[in-house]
NUMARSE-165195 format. One line per 4 residues: number of its first residue (from 0); for each residue x, y, z of C-alpha. Coordinates in nm, 3 decimals. Last residue first. Layout:
<sites>
NUM) X/Y/Z  ... $
</sites>
This chain:
<sites>
281) -12.873/9.388/-13.327  -12.865/9.209/-12.990  -13.221/9.293/-12.888  -13.343/9.208/-13.236 $
277) -13.170/8.869/-13.224  -13.320/8.791/-12.883  -13.671/8.879/-12.996  -13.631/8.684/-13.320 $
273) -13.521/8.378/-13.124  -13.827/8.393/-12.903  -14.060/8.407/-13.200  -14.236/8.726/-13.298 $
269) -14.608/8.687/-13.374  -14.704/8.873/-13.061  -14.563/9.194/-13.202  -14.268/9.353/-13.029 $
265) -14.211/9.683/-12.849  -14.563/9.710/-12.703  -14.543/9.355/-12.572  -14.270/9.445/-12.319 $
261) -14.276/9.156/-12.070  -14.163/8.911/-12.336  -13.880/9.148/-12.424  -13.756/9.163/-12.065 $
257) -13.776/8.786/-12.032  -13.586/8.736/-12.358  -13.301/8.961/-12.250  -13.286/8.799/-11.906 $
253) -13.276/8.448/-12.053  -13.013/8.558/-12.305  -12.787/8.679/-12.019  -12.872/8.410/-11.759 $
249) -12.717/8.137/-11.970  -12.379/8.308/-11.936  -12.416/8.358/-11.560  -12.514/7.997/-11.488 $
245) -12.245/7.857/-11.717  -11.974/8.071/-11.561  -12.061/7.998/-11.197  -12.101/7.619/-11.218 $
241) -11.801/7.579/-11.448  -11.574/7.779/-11.220  -11.701/7.601/-10.910  -11.629/7.264/-11.072 $
237) -11.276/7.361/-11.173  -11.198/7.507/-10.830  -11.326/7.196/-10.652  -11.117/6.967/-10.873 $
233) -10.805/7.180/-10.824  -10.863/7.170/-10.451  -10.880/6.789/-10.469  -10.560/6.769/-10.672 $
229) -10.382/7.000/-10.428  -10.323/7.358/-10.531  -9.989/7.508/-10.421  -9.883/7.556/-10.781 $
225) -9.714/7.379/-11.071  -9.814/7.029/-10.957  -9.670/6.764/-11.188  -9.928/6.509/-11.298 $
221) -9.947/6.154/-11.161  -10.219/6.242/-10.908  -10.418/6.394/-11.197  -10.507/6.046/-11.324 $
217) -10.707/5.997/-11.003  -11.009/6.173/-11.163  -11.289/6.183/-10.904  -11.062/6.296/-10.620 $
213) -11.247/6.235/-10.294  -11.486/6.420/-10.063  -11.716/6.509/-10.353  -11.898/6.835/-10.287 $
209) -11.754/7.039/-10.574  -11.734/6.755/-10.826  -12.093/6.637/-10.768  -12.227/6.992/-10.772 $
205) -12.040/7.063/-11.097  -12.182/6.757/-11.268  -12.542/6.790/-11.149  -12.553/7.167/-11.197 $
201) -12.411/7.137/-11.548  -12.664/6.870/-11.642  -12.949/7.092/-11.508  -12.836/7.426/-11.651 $
197) -12.962/7.336/-11.998  -13.311/7.284/-11.859  -13.331/7.654/-11.775  -13.201/7.759/-12.115 $
193) -13.455/7.542/-12.297  -13.740/7.660/-12.074  -13.652/8.020/-12.156  -13.619/7.927/-12.523 $
189) -13.967/7.772/-12.518  -14.139/8.083/-12.381  -14.205/8.235/-12.722  -14.361/7.926/-12.870 $
185) -14.175/7.746/-13.148  -14.147/7.856/-13.511  -13.774/7.917/-13.505  -13.554/8.034/-13.789 $
181) -13.217/7.931/-13.927  -13.060/8.110/-14.224  -12.902/8.310/-14.065  -12.820/8.282/-13.695 $
177) -13.080/8.144/-13.453  -12.927/8.278/-13.130  -13.107/8.043/-12.891  -13.191/7.748/-13.120 $
173) -12.828/7.738/-13.249  -12.659/7.791/-12.911  -12.662/7.423/-12.816  -12.562/7.298/-13.161 $
169) -12.256/7.522/-13.176  -12.156/7.416/-12.826  -12.203/7.048/-12.909  -11.970/7.092/-13.207 $
165) -11.707/7.264/-12.992  -11.722/7.008/-12.712  -11.719/6.724/-12.966  -11.401/6.861/-13.123 $
161) -11.231/6.877/-12.783  -11.325/6.517/-12.698  -11.228/6.387/-13.042  -10.888/6.551/-13.005 $
157) -10.842/6.386/-12.665  -10.953/6.059/-12.818  -10.674/6.082/-13.075  -10.409/6.191/-12.825 $
153) -10.498/5.900/-12.600  -10.414/5.885/-12.230  -10.618/6.182/-12.111  -10.909/6.095/-12.340 $
149) -10.926/5.745/-12.190  -10.910/5.891/-11.838  -11.214/6.109/-11.908  -11.402/5.811/-12.050 $
145) -11.334/5.605/-11.735  -11.411/5.897/-11.502  -11.741/5.998/-11.672  -11.669/6.359/-11.757 $
141) -11.678/6.306/-12.134  -12.029/6.161/-12.114  -12.180/6.429/-11.889  -12.099/6.727/-12.109 $
137) -12.140/6.551/-12.442  -12.464/6.386/-12.331  -12.606/6.721/-12.218  -12.499/6.903/-12.536 $
133) -12.640/6.634/-12.765  -12.967/6.606/-12.571  -13.021/6.983/-12.562  -12.953/7.025/-12.934 $
129) -13.187/6.738/-13.020  -13.471/6.878/-12.808  -13.413/7.230/-12.941  -13.448/7.128/-13.307 $
125) -13.171/7.307/-13.498  -13.020/6.989/-13.640  -13.341/6.890/-13.819  -13.373/7.233/-13.979 $
121) -13.012/7.215/-14.097  -13.063/6.870/-14.248  -13.367/6.992/-14.435  -13.169/7.290/-14.564 $
117) -12.878/7.069/-14.671  -13.110/6.831/-14.857  -13.283/7.122/-15.031  -12.947/7.263/-15.156 $
113) -12.941/7.637/-15.098  -12.655/7.613/-14.849  -12.432/7.446/-15.109  -12.506/7.720/-15.361 $
109) -12.390/7.979/-15.107  -12.079/7.774/-15.031  -11.991/7.771/-15.400  -12.043/8.147/-15.424 $
105) -11.785/8.201/-15.144  -11.760/8.524/-14.944  -12.129/8.604/-14.964  -12.226/8.258/-14.835 $
101) -11.942/8.267/-14.583  -12.076/8.594/-14.445  -12.431/8.459/-14.410  -12.300/8.139/-14.257 $
97) -12.092/8.336/-14.007  -12.371/8.543/-13.848  -12.127/8.707/-13.602  -12.360/8.617/-13.315 $
93) -12.296/8.254/-13.410  -11.922/8.305/-13.346  -11.982/8.466/-13.008  -12.214/8.187/-12.894 $
89) -11.980/7.916/-13.023  -11.675/8.070/-12.846  -11.828/8.117/-12.498  -12.007/7.799/-12.394 $
85) -11.872/7.480/-12.552  -11.518/7.559/-12.662  -11.433/7.829/-12.407  -11.607/7.651/-12.121 $
81) -11.441/7.316/-12.201  -11.101/7.478/-12.231  -11.153/7.649/-11.895  -11.259/7.312/-11.751 $
77) -10.937/7.147/-11.873  -10.743/7.435/-11.719  -10.921/7.373/-11.387  -10.855/6.999/-11.417 $
73) -10.487/7.085/-11.408  -10.183/6.906/-11.554  -10.331/6.751/-11.867  -10.476/7.076/-11.999 $
69) -10.154/7.260/-11.914  -10.016/7.267/-12.270  -10.349/7.399/-12.399  -10.287/7.729/-12.218 $
65) -9.983/7.786/-12.443  -10.230/7.871/-12.722  -10.360/7.636/-12.991  -10.672/7.464/-12.861 $
61) -10.846/7.676/-12.598  -10.681/8.009/-12.681  -10.734/7.940/-13.053  -11.104/7.873/-12.999 $
57) -11.121/8.194/-12.793  -10.965/8.383/-13.087  -11.241/8.251/-13.312  -11.504/8.388/-13.074 $
53) -11.331/8.726/-13.065  -11.317/8.733/-13.444  -11.687/8.650/-13.473  -11.791/8.903/-13.210 $
49) -11.578/9.177/-13.367  -11.733/9.113/-13.709  -12.078/9.118/-13.553  -11.990/9.440/-13.372 $
45) -11.914/9.603/-13.707  -12.283/9.600/-13.793  -12.363/9.435/-14.130  -12.464/9.659/-14.418 $
41) -12.730/9.506/-14.642  -12.902/9.821/-14.773  -12.573/10.012/-14.765  -12.408/9.757/-14.997 $
37) -12.030/9.769/-14.953  -12.077/9.624/-14.606  -12.210/9.303/-14.762  -11.900/9.259/-14.974 $
33) -11.672/9.345/-14.685  -11.844/9.096/-14.454  -11.825/8.820/-14.714  -11.453/8.867/-14.766 $
29) -11.396/8.900/-14.392  -11.573/8.570/-14.327  -11.381/8.389/-14.600  -11.051/8.516/-14.460 $
25) -11.151/8.432/-14.102  -11.238/8.074/-14.191  -10.898/8.031/-14.358  -10.723/8.194/-14.061 $
21) -10.905/7.973/-13.808  -10.821/7.654/-13.997  -10.453/7.750/-14.029  -10.427/7.859/-13.665 $
17) -10.568/7.527/-13.545  -10.326/7.328/-13.762  -10.028/7.539/-13.650  -10.125/7.497/-13.285 $
13) -10.155/7.122/-13.329  -9.806/7.112/-13.476  -9.669/7.335/-13.199  -9.820/7.116/-12.927 $
9) -9.689/6.798/-13.084  -9.341/6.947/-13.112  -9.353/7.078/-12.755  -9.402/6.724/-12.641 $
5) -9.695/6.543/-12.479  -9.619/6.307/-12.193  -9.970/6.262/-12.058  -10.085/6.327/-12.413 $
1) -9.964/5.975/-12.493  -9.758/5.930/-12.806 $
</sites>
């Protein structure tokens, strides 16, 4: 069945699957958070719990809520999904320190994290260059018109697209937030450069969509219009939304890090950029 003619049954089944995964993850997180909170020496701030739950709720909004039903009708809704999955939800979930909670909520998961092969793999994944390349290719690749149209016509490829947005989002924020047990040994200014370079693919894509004098994704001509927006206006709105949101979101950690770098009395010179950001947020 093509997503262009998706049914309420398909939407409800996908919603149930998303809710199930989110609930299971939430249960393990809450179990670990309660166990850590019971030890005063290892108490975890309640805002981390709130951040994790809010991030998980954004995943549901993108994938399982009624909003998902309009993904194939409006490019703006598609862009909102993209922003939730790649920009907002991963950052909030990482701020909740989920791996630490899962480790305390499940002994088997804790043993899994201690495996040398897993730790080496985790260190390799958290390299800023790799995280930037994956996020940039994911962003640009899925918005190539031919690939975009393929995802619109195939339920399987549409699921792959959404999953890749979420995975790329987690990878992108990993060097910035550095949740347990990751750690950075790079220079202090590297995260600022990383965040600046991360805006480049977004600027290229959103600028192209905003200033294009034609509809880049003709597949939307065949969609029902539920508002007074034309297809071209929808395209411009989606691009402007992405351009604005990404710039503002990336500006937050960049501003925090810049302030901390200019305040050497508050932090020792041996602190990494990620440690500065984590201290400012804790």
